[in-house]
Short mmCIF file of the C-alpha atoms (twelve columns), coordinates in Angstrom:
data_MODEL
# 
_entry.id   MODEL 
# 
loop_
_atom_site.group_PDB 
_atom_site.id 
_atom_site.type_symbol 
_atom_site.label_atom_id 
_atom_site.label_alt_id 
_atom_site.label_comp_id 
_atom_site.label_asym_id 
_atom_site.label_seq_id 
_atom_site.Cartn_x 
_atom_site.Cartn_y 
_atom_site.Cartn_z 
_atom_site.pdbx_PDB_model_num 
ATOM 1   C CA . MET A 1   0.000   0.000   0.000   1 
ATOM 2   C CA . ASN A 2   1.222   3.479   -0.693  1 
ATOM 3   C CA . ASN A 3   1.335   5.961   2.189   1 
ATOM 4   C CA . LEU A 4   -1.672  7.966   0.980   1 
ATOM 5   C CA . VAL A 5   -3.940  4.922   0.828   1 
ATOM 6   C CA . GLU A 6   -2.570  3.685   4.150   1 
ATOM 7   C CA . GLU A 7   -3.460  6.954   5.815   1 
ATOM 8   C CA . ASN A 8   -6.905  7.008   4.192   1 
ATOM 9   C CA . LEU A 9   -7.672  3.508   5.419   1 
ATOM 10  C CA . LYS A 10  -6.643  4.411   8.937   1 
ATOM 11  C CA . ASN A 11  -9.229  7.168   8.830   1 
ATOM 12  C CA . THR A 12  -12.052 5.136   7.295   1 
ATOM 13  C CA . LEU A 13  -11.704 1.586   8.633   1 
ATOM 14  C CA . PRO A 14  -12.115 0.354   12.204  1 
ATOM 15  C CA . THR A 15  -8.821  -0.702  13.758  1 
ATOM 16  C CA . ASN A 16  -9.530  -4.432  13.656  1 
ATOM 17  C CA . ILE A 17  -10.626 -4.278  10.009  1 
ATOM 18  C CA . ALA A 18  -7.561  -2.230  9.020   1 
ATOM 19  C CA . GLN A 19  -5.412  -4.851  10.755  1 
ATOM 20  C CA . GLY A 20  -7.268  -7.587  8.909   1 
ATOM 21  C CA . LEU A 21  -6.624  -5.803  5.624   1 
ATOM 22  C CA . GLU A 22  -2.916  -5.658  6.437   1 
ATOM 23  C CA . SER A 23  -2.960  -9.412  7.087   1 
ATOM 24  C CA . ALA A 24  -4.811  -10.046 3.836   1 
ATOM 25  C CA . LEU A 25  -2.307  -7.994  1.874   1 
ATOM 26  C CA . ALA A 26  0.569   -9.804  3.567   1 
ATOM 27  C CA . TYR A 27  -0.975  -13.119 2.506   1 
ATOM 28  C CA . LEU A 28  -1.321  -12.129 -1.161  1 
ATOM 29  C CA . PRO A 29  1.727   -12.353 -3.443  1 
ATOM 30  C CA . GLY A 30  2.428   -8.747  -4.357  1 
ATOM 31  C CA . GLY A 31  -0.098  -7.551  -1.812  1 
ATOM 32  C CA . LYS A 32  2.138   -4.925  -0.258  1 
ATOM 33  C CA . THR A 33  2.229   -2.986  -3.519  1 
ATOM 34  C CA . ALA A 34  -1.390  -3.701  -4.507  1 
ATOM 35  C CA . LYS A 35  -3.855  -1.080  -5.649  1 
ATOM 36  C CA . LEU A 36  -6.917  -0.715  -3.399  1 
ATOM 37  C CA . GLU A 37  -10.316 0.527   -4.538  1 
ATOM 38  C CA . LYS A 38  -13.640 0.930   -2.807  1 
ATOM 39  C CA . PRO A 39  -16.744 -0.008  -4.806  1 
ATOM 40  C CA . GLN A 40  -19.319 2.675   -5.510  1 
ATOM 41  C CA . THR A 41  -21.589 1.111   -2.886  1 
ATOM 42  C CA . GLU A 42  -20.690 -1.276  -0.066  1 
ATOM 43  C CA . GLY A 43  -24.134 -1.984  1.336   1 
ATOM 44  C CA . LEU A 44  -25.277 -1.866  4.931   1 
ATOM 45  C CA . PHE A 45  -23.426 -4.866  6.339   1 
ATOM 46  C CA . ASN A 46  -19.932 -5.027  4.840   1 
ATOM 47  C CA . HIS A 47  -16.642 -3.263  4.337   1 
ATOM 48  C CA . ILE A 48  -15.575 -4.119  0.776   1 
ATOM 49  C CA . LEU A 49  -12.325 -3.364  -1.033  1 
ATOM 50  C CA . PHE A 50  -11.073 -4.443  -4.449  1 
ATOM 51  C CA . ILE A 51  -7.423  -5.466  -4.366  1 
ATOM 52  C CA . THR A 52  -5.432  -5.458  -7.603  1 
ATOM 53  C CA . THR A 53  -1.937  -6.930  -7.716  1 
ATOM 54  C CA . ALA A 54  0.371   -7.238  -10.698 1 
ATOM 55  C CA . THR A 55  -1.126  -10.629 -11.563 1 
ATOM 56  C CA . ASP A 56  -4.653  -10.820 -10.124 1 
ATOM 57  C CA . ARG A 57  -7.639  -9.073  -8.593  1 
ATOM 58  C CA . CYS A 58  -9.692  -10.125 -5.576  1 
ATOM 59  C CA . VAL A 59  -12.220 -8.834  -3.066  1 
ATOM 60  C CA . PHE A 60  -11.680 -8.143  0.635   1 
ATOM 61  C CA . ARG A 61  -14.883 -8.474  2.699   1 
ATOM 62  C CA . ALA A 62  -15.415 -7.802  6.396   1 
ATOM 63  C CA . ARG A 63  -18.562 -7.192  8.443   1 
ATOM 64  C CA . ARG A 64  -19.390 -3.737  9.666   1 
ATOM 65  C CA . HIS A 65  -19.684 -3.486  13.440  1 
ATOM 66  C CA . VAL A 66  -22.742 -1.252  13.444  1 
ATOM 67  C CA . SER A 67  -26.231 -1.571  14.824  1 
ATOM 68  C CA . ASN A 68  -28.406 -3.544  12.436  1 
ATOM 69  C CA . GLU A 69  -31.669 -2.409  14.019  1 
ATOM 70  C CA . ALA A 70  -32.815 -0.348  11.042  1 
ATOM 71  C CA . GLY A 71  -31.963 -3.056  8.538   1 
ATOM 72  C CA . ASP A 72  -33.482 -5.790  10.706  1 
ATOM 73  C CA . ALA A 73  -36.703 -3.799  11.146  1 
ATOM 74  C CA . TYR A 74  -36.968 -3.224  7.402   1 
ATOM 75  C CA . MET A 75  -36.407 -6.899  6.577   1 
ATOM 76  C CA . GLN A 76  -38.677 -8.086  9.391   1 
ATOM 77  C CA . TYR A 77  -41.539 -5.979  8.033   1 
ATOM 78  C CA . MET A 78  -40.855 -7.195  4.487   1 
ATOM 79  C CA . TYR A 79  -40.755 -10.885 5.443   1 
ATOM 80  C CA . GLU A 80  -43.876 -10.493 7.569   1 
ATOM 81  C CA . ALA A 81  -45.680 -9.042  4.553   1 
ATOM 82  C CA . THR A 82  -45.099 -12.327 2.710   1 
ATOM 83  C CA . GLY A 83  -46.360 -14.462 5.603   1 
ATOM 84  C CA . PHE A 84  -42.953 -16.144 5.861   1 
ATOM 85  C CA . ILE A 85  -42.327 -15.126 9.476   1 
ATOM 86  C CA . GLN A 86  -45.830 -16.013 10.689  1 
ATOM 87  C CA . ASN A 87  -45.513 -19.497 9.198   1 
ATOM 88  C CA . GLY A 88  -42.263 -20.435 10.901  1 
ATOM 89  C CA . GLY A 89  -39.667 -18.598 8.831   1 
ATOM 90  C CA . SER A 90  -36.795 -16.478 10.114  1 
ATOM 91  C CA . PHE A 91  -33.583 -14.874 8.918   1 
ATOM 92  C CA . LYS A 92  -30.232 -13.792 10.305  1 
ATOM 93  C CA . LEU A 93  -27.059 -12.012 9.288   1 
ATOM 94  C CA . ARG A 94  -24.252 -14.527 8.857   1 
ATOM 95  C CA . ASN A 95  -20.913 -13.749 10.430  1 
ATOM 96  C CA . ILE A 96  -17.812 -14.130 8.270   1 
ATOM 97  C CA . ALA A 97  -17.156 -17.686 9.454   1 
ATOM 98  C CA . ASP A 98  -20.720 -18.731 8.546   1 
ATOM 99  C CA . GLU A 99  -20.460 -17.120 5.115   1 
ATOM 100 C CA . VAL A 100 -17.119 -18.831 4.481   1 
ATOM 101 C CA . ASP A 101 -18.664 -22.197 5.414   1 
ATOM 102 C CA . PHE A 102 -21.526 -21.540 3.006   1 
ATOM 103 C CA . ILE A 103 -19.144 -20.646 0.171   1 
ATOM 104 C CA . LYS A 104 -17.140 -23.822 0.800   1 
ATOM 105 C CA . ARG A 105 -20.324 -25.914 0.692   1 
ATOM 106 C CA . ALA A 106 -21.484 -24.246 -2.524  1 
ATOM 107 C CA . LEU A 107 -18.070 -24.683 -4.154  1 
ATOM 108 C CA . ALA A 108 -18.022 -28.353 -3.184  1 
ATOM 109 C CA . ALA A 109 -21.374 -28.717 -4.951  1 
ATOM 110 C CA . GLY A 110 -19.950 -27.107 -8.081  1 
ATOM 111 C CA . LEU A 111 -22.130 -24.010 -7.852  1 
ATOM 112 C CA . PRO A 112 -21.170 -20.667 -9.458  1 
ATOM 113 C CA . VAL A 113 -19.963 -18.769 -6.399  1 
ATOM 114 C CA . PRO A 114 -16.668 -16.863 -6.060  1 
ATOM 115 C CA . LYS A 115 -13.574 -18.896 -5.282  1 
ATOM 116 C CA . LEU A 116 -12.374 -18.545 -1.708  1 
ATOM 117 C CA . ILE A 117 -8.769  -17.347 -1.584  1 
ATOM 118 C CA . HIS A 118 -8.239  -17.006 2.172   1 
ATOM 119 C CA . ALA A 119 -10.243 -16.222 5.299   1 
ATOM 120 C CA . ASP A 120 -9.756  -15.263 8.915   1 
ATOM 121 C CA . GLU A 121 -12.196 -14.741 11.762  1 
ATOM 122 C CA . ASP A 122 -13.221 -11.223 10.693  1 
ATOM 123 C CA . TRP A 123 -12.501 -11.102 6.956   1 
ATOM 124 C CA . MET A 124 -12.218 -13.047 3.738   1 
ATOM 125 C CA . LEU A 125 -10.508 -12.769 0.373   1 
ATOM 126 C CA . ILE A 126 -12.561 -14.018 -2.552  1 
ATOM 127 C CA . GLU A 127 -12.372 -14.057 -6.326  1 
ATOM 128 C CA . TYR A 128 -13.262 -10.825 -8.112  1 
ATOM 129 C CA . VAL A 129 -16.083 -11.629 -10.537 1 
ATOM 130 C CA . THR A 130 -16.149 -9.591  -13.725 1 
ATOM 131 C CA . GLY A 131 -19.411 -8.788  -15.425 1 
ATOM 132 C CA . LYS A 132 -22.663 -7.006  -14.600 1 
ATOM 133 C CA . THR A 133 -25.230 -7.548  -11.883 1 
ATOM 134 C CA . LEU A 134 -28.706 -8.635  -12.866 1 
ATOM 135 C CA . PHE A 135 -29.864 -5.325  -11.376 1 
ATOM 136 C CA . ASP A 136 -27.730 -3.350  -13.844 1 
ATOM 137 C CA . LEU A 137 -28.941 -5.428  -16.775 1 
ATOM 138 C CA . LEU A 138 -32.602 -5.173  -15.816 1 
ATOM 139 C CA . GLU A 139 -32.341 -1.461  -15.162 1 
ATOM 140 C CA . ALA A 140 -31.013 -1.100  -18.714 1 
ATOM 141 C CA . GLY A 141 -33.972 -3.093  -20.030 1 
ATOM 142 C CA . GLU A 142 -32.083 -6.357  -20.668 1 
ATOM 143 C CA . VAL A 143 -34.430 -9.049  -19.378 1 
ATOM 144 C CA . LYS A 144 -33.223 -12.092 -21.331 1 
ATOM 145 C CA . PHE A 145 -30.894 -13.277 -18.562 1 
ATOM 146 C CA . LEU A 146 -33.585 -13.885 -15.935 1 
ATOM 147 C CA . PRO A 147 -34.313 -17.471 -17.113 1 
ATOM 148 C CA . LYS A 148 -30.597 -18.316 -16.749 1 
ATOM 149 C CA . ILE A 149 -30.636 -16.990 -13.184 1 
ATOM 150 C CA . VAL A 150 -33.731 -19.066 -12.387 1 
ATOM 151 C CA . GLN A 151 -32.149 -22.184 -13.912 1 
ATOM 152 C CA . SER A 152 -29.030 -21.636 -11.807 1 
ATOM 153 C CA . MET A 153 -31.070 -21.327 -8.621  1 
ATOM 154 C CA . ASN A 154 -32.976 -24.489 -9.470  1 
ATOM 155 C CA . LEU A 155 -29.643 -26.310 -9.816  1 
ATOM 156 C CA . ALA A 156 -28.659 -25.126 -6.346  1 
ATOM 157 C CA . HIS A 157 -32.024 -26.144 -4.907  1 
ATOM 158 C CA . SER A 158 -31.665 -29.625 -6.379  1 
ATOM 159 C CA . GLN A 159 -28.531 -29.948 -4.231  1 
ATOM 160 C CA . GLY A 160 -30.158 -28.624 -1.072  1 
ATOM 161 C CA . ILE A 161 -28.658 -25.140 -1.217  1 
ATOM 162 C CA . VAL A 162 -30.632 -21.899 -0.924  1 
ATOM 163 C CA . TYR A 163 -28.608 -18.740 -1.533  1 
ATOM 164 C CA . ALA A 164 -31.184 -16.359 0.051   1 
ATOM 165 C CA . ASP A 165 -31.489 -12.623 -0.587  1 
ATOM 166 C CA . ARG A 166 -31.381 -12.846 -4.385  1 
ATOM 167 C CA . TRP A 167 -32.741 -9.350  -5.026  1 
ATOM 168 C CA . THR A 168 -30.991 -8.860  -8.459  1 
ATOM 169 C CA . GLY A 169 -27.926 -7.140  -6.960  1 
ATOM 170 C CA . ASN A 170 -26.430 -10.446 -5.806  1 
ATOM 171 C CA . GLU A 171 -26.745 -12.259 -9.129  1 
ATOM 172 C CA . MET A 172 -24.238 -11.586 -11.902 1 
ATOM 173 C CA . ILE A 173 -23.679 -12.403 -15.532 1 
ATOM 174 C CA . ASP A 174 -19.933 -12.620 -16.048 1 
ATOM 175 C CA . SER A 175 -17.936 -11.575 -19.086 1 
ATOM 176 C CA . GLN A 176 -18.508 -15.016 -20.695 1 
ATOM 177 C CA . GLY A 177 -22.274 -14.854 -20.188 1 
ATOM 178 C CA . ASN A 178 -22.275 -17.277 -17.247 1 
ATOM 179 C CA . VAL A 179 -24.340 -16.871 -14.089 1 
ATOM 180 C CA . ARG A 180 -22.361 -16.087 -10.943 1 
ATOM 181 C CA . MET A 181 -23.818 -15.675 -7.455  1 
ATOM 182 C CA . ILE A 182 -22.249 -13.286 -4.923  1 
ATOM 183 C CA . ASP A 183 -22.848 -12.004 -1.365  1 
ATOM 184 C CA . PHE A 184 -24.265 -14.530 1.078   1 
ATOM 185 C CA . ASP A 185 -24.572 -12.470 4.244   1 
ATOM 186 C CA . ILE A 186 -28.278 -13.262 4.831   1 
ATOM 187 C CA . GLU A 187 -29.438 -16.760 5.801   1 
ATOM 188 C CA . TRP A 188 -33.030 -18.031 5.845   1 
ATOM 189 C CA . PHE A 189 -34.516 -20.657 8.158   1 
ATOM 190 C CA . TYR A 190 -37.838 -22.488 8.187   1 
ATOM 191 C CA . GLU A 191 -39.290 -24.553 11.031  1 
ATOM 192 C CA . GLY A 192 -41.640 -26.536 8.806   1 
ATOM 193 C CA . GLY A 193 -39.017 -28.924 7.502   1 
ATOM 194 C CA . ASN A 194 -37.819 -29.438 3.963   1 
ATOM 195 C CA . ASP A 195 -41.127 -28.850 2.168   1 
ATOM 196 C CA . GLY A 196 -39.927 -26.480 -0.547  1 
ATOM 197 C CA . THR A 197 -40.866 -23.267 1.247   1 
ATOM 198 C CA . LEU A 198 -37.394 -21.704 1.169   1 
ATOM 199 C CA . GLU A 199 -36.923 -22.662 -2.466  1 
ATOM 200 C CA . ALA A 200 -40.316 -21.175 -3.401  1 
ATOM 201 C CA . LEU A 201 -39.471 -18.002 -1.472  1 
ATOM 202 C CA . GLU A 202 -36.144 -17.620 -3.268  1 
ATOM 203 C CA . MET A 203 -37.724 -18.004 -6.701  1 
ATOM 204 C CA . ALA A 204 -40.551 -15.625 -5.809  1 
ATOM 205 C CA . TRP A 205 -38.083 -13.126 -4.343  1 
ATOM 206 C CA . THR A 206 -35.970 -13.030 -7.486  1 
ATOM 207 C CA . ILE A 207 -38.865 -12.854 -9.953  1 
ATOM 208 C CA . PHE A 208 -40.667 -10.126 -8.028  1 
ATOM 209 C CA . ASN A 209 -37.545 -8.004  -7.637  1 
ATOM 210 C CA . ALA A 210 -36.724 -8.404  -11.318 1 
ATOM 211 C CA . MET A 211 -40.151 -6.966  -12.116 1 
ATOM 212 C CA . ARG A 212 -39.632 -4.224  -9.523  1 
ATOM 213 C CA . VAL A 213 -36.333 -2.879  -10.852 1 
ATOM 214 C CA . THR A 214 -36.517 -3.413  -14.613 1 
ATOM 215 C CA . SER A 215 -37.208 -0.633  -17.084 1 
ATOM 216 C CA . ASN A 216 -38.803 -3.196  -19.420 1 
ATOM 217 C CA . ARG A 217 -41.625 -4.732  -17.406 1 
ATOM 218 C CA . ASP A 218 -43.777 -5.876  -20.330 1 
ATOM 219 C CA . ASP A 219 -41.041 -8.015  -21.867 1 
ATOM 220 C CA . LEU A 220 -39.988 -9.356  -18.494 1 
ATOM 221 C CA . LEU A 221 -43.537 -10.394 -17.600 1 
ATOM 222 C CA . ASN A 222 -43.887 -12.124 -20.960 1 
ATOM 223 C CA . ILE A 223 -40.711 -14.107 -20.227 1 
ATOM 224 C CA . VAL A 224 -42.006 -15.049 -16.791 1 
ATOM 225 C CA . GLU A 225 -45.318 -16.221 -18.234 1 
ATOM 226 C CA . THR A 226 -44.019 -18.115 -21.274 1 
ATOM 227 C CA . GLU A 227 -40.636 -19.437 -20.115 1 
ATOM 228 C CA . ILE A 228 -40.107 -19.281 -16.374 1 
ATOM 229 C CA . LEU A 229 -43.494 -20.262 -14.961 1 
ATOM 230 C CA . PRO A 230 -43.808 -23.422 -17.124 1 
ATOM 231 C CA . SER A 231 -40.310 -24.468 -16.018 1 
ATOM 232 C CA . LEU A 232 -41.135 -23.883 -12.351 1 
ATOM 233 C CA . LYS A 233 -44.151 -26.156 -12.700 1 
ATOM 234 C CA . VAL A 234 -42.090 -28.885 -14.367 1 
ATOM 235 C CA . TRP A 235 -39.449 -28.611 -11.637 1 
ATOM 236 C CA . GLY A 236 -42.128 -29.063 -8.968  1 
ATOM 237 C CA . TYR A 237 -42.125 -25.680 -7.202  1 
ATOM 238 C CA . ASP A 238 -45.108 -24.820 -5.017  1 
ATOM 239 C CA . ILE A 239 -46.795 -22.228 -7.223  1 
ATOM 240 C CA . SER A 240 -49.423 -21.351 -4.608  1 
ATOM 241 C CA . LYS A 241 -46.701 -20.480 -2.094  1 
ATOM 242 C CA . MET A 242 -44.913 -18.435 -4.708  1 
ATOM 243 C CA . LYS A 243 -48.121 -16.519 -5.350  1 
ATOM 244 C CA . GLN A 244 -48.445 -15.786 -1.619  1 
ATOM 245 C CA . PHE A 245 -44.867 -14.537 -1.404  1 
ATOM 246 C CA . ILE A 246 -45.121 -12.402 -4.550  1 
ATOM 247 C CA . ALA A 247 -48.440 -10.898 -3.446  1 
ATOM 248 C CA . GLY A 248 -46.948 -10.083 -0.050  1 
ATOM 249 C CA . LEU A 249 -43.956 -8.364  -1.608  1 
ATOM 250 C CA . CYS A 250 -46.267 -6.396  -3.887  1 
ATOM 251 C CA . ASN A 251 -48.275 -5.231  -0.879  1 
ATOM 252 C CA . PHE A 252 -45.100 -4.304  0.971   1 
ATOM 253 C CA . TYR A 253 -43.615 -2.198  -1.804  1 
ATOM 254 C CA . LEU A 254 -46.913 -0.534  -2.660  1 
ATOM 255 C CA . ASP A 255 -47.497 0.435   0.984   1 
ATOM 256 C CA . PRO A 256 -46.868 4.204   1.225   1 
ATOM 257 C CA . ASN A 257 -46.144 3.803   4.960   1 
ATOM 258 C CA . LYS A 258 -43.551 1.051   4.638   1 
ATOM 259 C CA . PRO A 259 -40.188 1.713   6.314   1 
ATOM 260 C CA . SER A 260 -37.343 2.837   4.113   1 
ATOM 261 C CA . ASN A 261 -33.580 2.519   4.324   1 
ATOM 262 C CA . ASN A 262 -30.471 2.804   2.186   1 
ATOM 263 C CA . TRP A 263 -31.746 0.112   -0.203  1 
ATOM 264 C CA . SER A 264 -35.056 1.815   -0.952  1 
ATOM 265 C CA . LEU A 265 -35.783 3.151   -4.400  1 
ATOM 266 C CA . PRO A 266 -37.489 6.546   -4.691  1 
ATOM 267 C CA . THR A 267 -41.216 6.263   -3.954  1 
ATOM 268 C CA . SER A 268 -42.005 7.758   -7.355  1 
ATOM 269 C CA . LEU A 269 -40.600 4.656   -9.077  1 
ATOM 270 C CA . TYR A 270 -43.211 2.440   -7.416  1 
ATOM 271 C CA . VAL A 271 -46.213 4.430   -8.622  1 
ATOM 272 C CA . ALA A 272 -46.320 2.604   -11.953 1 
ATOM 273 C CA . MET A 273 -45.789 -0.808  -10.346 1 
ATOM 274 C CA . ALA A 274 -49.373 -1.641  -9.325  1 
ATOM 275 C CA . GLU A 275 -50.583 -2.879  -12.717 1 
ATOM 276 C CA . PRO A 276 -47.566 -5.085  -13.563 1 
ATOM 277 C CA . ALA A 277 -47.537 -6.337  -9.957  1 
ATOM 278 C CA . ASN A 278 -51.144 -7.446  -10.300 1 
ATOM 279 C CA . ARG A 279 -50.311 -9.116  -13.619 1 
ATOM 280 C CA . LEU A 280 -47.467 -11.008 -11.988 1 
ATOM 281 C CA . VAL A 281 -49.660 -12.217 -9.112  1 
ATOM 282 C CA . SER A 282 -52.387 -13.321 -11.506 1 
ATOM 283 C CA . MET A 283 -49.920 -15.488 -13.465 1 
ATOM 284 C CA . PHE A 284 -49.334 -17.560 -10.344 1 
ATOM 285 C CA . SER A 285 -53.061 -17.878 -9.664  1 
ATOM 286 C CA . ASN A 286 -53.776 -20.306 -12.503 1 
# 
């Protein structure tokens, strides 16, 4: 690290995280002279830095030690709107060790998650994935990748793995057009056993949020109706549960009194969502 970056990090990172970064850089070949960059957004839960050495690029991730009350309240209200909480569901923020264990399990199953380079108690180094998030693609009106995301999630579900929190910002299409999944800081639980509830929630979550953020809702809804929904039925997903979850999310986002936080889109963007939201719910009613 050069002196300017070193000084900047001392001013912006907690002491333990700055020390963890030093350890991560010491571990990496060429780490001491690496270039460090912060992403445009880090989210509520994590410190994130991109590390570029002479030969490679990777991602440093560490949890923020801040109160999660606002984020927890927002998510609690959102999950309650779907009926997930009332029917035995819950969620939690994984610590770094839990997220590392999840990544190892997903990698062992051959799933498209970032490679784990190294990890300690408070931080991890993972592969830097090139490409665009599904959010970016949908916002630009590119909806053709949603079926590939759904197919990838179905593959994970067939191996007993639920990523959770697939809201379009945690799904990527890499530079070769392949699906990659990132960011596994939220974990879902369900007391009702392995009856497909978590898998139905994840599919519903992704499809609803794709409709919510895209600038091309008509084409996206046509893809859901003609490609995705028939596949979900063939794969054996509980369509009635998906309808319940989607309807609950629609009610949540159309509620003018819902809580807001750093993730919230401007209220004005939801005004035009009622009609396509109703169309989406009706698809899962048949």
